[in-house]
C-alpha angles and dihedrals in degrees: 000000000000107000105172140002126188122189134193129184098350110149110295092354115096098177131344137164119194129187116204128198138194118280127036121339120187121204112201139166144126120304110274094018092114108265091140090054088069089057090045089055091051090049090055091051089051094054102262119155113280122236113207091198088072091068108115114255111267094019126107098215149001116246120194123174127181137182119210120193118208136166116269091247094054117129086224089076091060089058091047094050093044086059090056091247127143128238131197112229127190134153097357095310132093133208119220116197120209124187129186126188120192114184122204086240127025135022126325121244129219126207128189119187090342095310127108110244136175117266088244089066091058089047090054091046092048094053089059097044111036140026113201118199117193137144091289092054090050089054090047089058086069090064122094092228093056091048091050091049091051091050093050091048089054090052094068119190097349092055092043092051093046092047091048091053091048092048090053091050091047092053091048091050093049091050093049090048092048091051091052094045091048091051092049094045091052098039092104091044089050091054091050092046091048090058091049093048092047091051090051093051093046093049092052095042091052091060096033095206123191123221110264092013095127093059091045092052092048091054093047093048092049089051094051092045090059100035097111092050089048092049092052093049094048092048091052092049092047091050091051091051101042102024126207109278123283095328096060114022117197131224091270093055093045093051089046089057089051090054091052093047093053094049117114097004115149096203113118109258094022093107092053091049091050091050090053091048090051090052091048091050091052091049092049091050090053091047090050091053091050094050091046090051092051091050092048092049096055092093102083099159090232120141114226093208092053091051091051090049092052091049091051091054092052091049090049091052091050093051092046094053098034094233141083120279092250091051089049090055091052093046091049091053090051091046091055090054092050093046090054089063090051094054094107113018093170092056090048091051091050090049092052092046091052090050090054091048091050091048094050091049090053090045093053091047091053090042091055091052091049091048091054091049092049093047091053092046093047093064098048093040095052090048091052092047091049089052088055092046089056088060091047095063091264096103095138093049126080142176128218128190121228114202107190125180117249140168115291117282133168091269097045142280096290137099106208119200126180107217121203136193120179093205136026089242093054126086120251113253131173113288089228091069105029117042121089123226092263092048091048090052092055094042090053091049091048090052092050091049091054094044091050088063100038106032112058092184094069115119114268095236131057124193119193120192109205094325085167093064111136096016136090145158116029092358090058091050089050091052090051091050094050092046087055089050090052089049088063087070102031145008109276127194118185130186105208142164094197122092089204088066099037092052090069093059123110088213132022125203120193124208109200138169114256130193094274106004144008117283125213119201141157115240130203140166112359093359089058091049088052092052093047089049090053090051091051100047108010089248130075094205101070112106092210091055091050092050090050090050091051091049090052092051092046093050097044105032105020095231133047093232096055 
């Protein structure tokens, strides 16, 4: 429910604060006073596109703030909290604050519960809170999509479940079809890619490289290139360590002599010197064994020419493929995996075609169920709408709903057409080509009255912009009465120029021109009679108009002050 709306610098409105209540609220006023600006302000709060030309002359921005009151268990609050916004809760109800700023230059800004949010968030919020009916919505009722949406809304849970099943089947069908089309579109590319992948694998398999082989070959070649130099150095080291018999003692022999010479000496420190000499002798013996082992292991049996030839093959493979040998090995492994999926393209095509056939069968099954549900709903829904039309001074008119089978679409396999005949003697023709503006207004109201009773998911607030356009007299009274009936189930706000409609309201708000700006005020009692008299005659001073206004209030509301 809309609780409060405050407006600054919107068109002819300088400042205005409006409190709304449950039930039916009528917004009235002279033409051009700014009634539509109130609807514009609501549209801004509900995420509609901002128009900077609506900024009041001399002001730098429009500022519109609204407070919506919802039950604590409302799904709206999940959206609000998911946006990081705050809500004020008390007594089982919560207030959601929405703010919209529209500068004269630059982009508008949206705020929800004190947090900046995208305009799309307010649009989503608005769809769950308010339904606005204006001239554009009346024209939209002529469209097949709007008629289908109304029929599905009337179907309640059965229609929702059937449509959900169909939507799931539709998505599965579209995915299966996309997979098949993608496979067919890339069949030639797959053949070309298969040749390229096969060539890559064959090139790598011909060489049979091993990961890290290039670095290993380089190290082995470098070793063989310097083997003679290495042999000479090791021989020299070994000779220095082991010596050459008695004529040329080595380091091991010399240290051994030092050990023998220090043995048995009584001089202080001689034992420590001998221990160190023994350790040095042991270390030199180990070193001698190591050097001898290195010298003996120089003969590897490898052929330097063969190593260079192998290295040349690896370099050739790298140049051919434009990547390192290690990268070529990895790419070849991936290519083998991809090639395995290309082994039988015909079988893959048949598999995808069968998946599409299965999906279309399931889609048609779900579509048939949805068609049956819609056909059943169409009869009861049209009967309920016609009952409402009878109370809207269209008792001789009726609608019927034609549900014809069609090819599958995202919304089903049905072409829904609302048929209309203004008189029992007239032929039924499509609503889109037959109903006048006044008739469309009443048909739309009749549909909303039925949906308010049968579709619990409808938004809790309805706003009607001059739904009484093109009607008058008894038809206007009937519209007022049915708006009041709708207000028993939801908050209803109507912008009207007819006293016969406004007299049914629980609350009347007048938009009037002031000296410098438009004024917005709530009227009651004698002030309300004055406004209704103005609406009836164009002048609030005529006694006959005031008596007529009092009679309207008495007949519709029971008391003048209501």
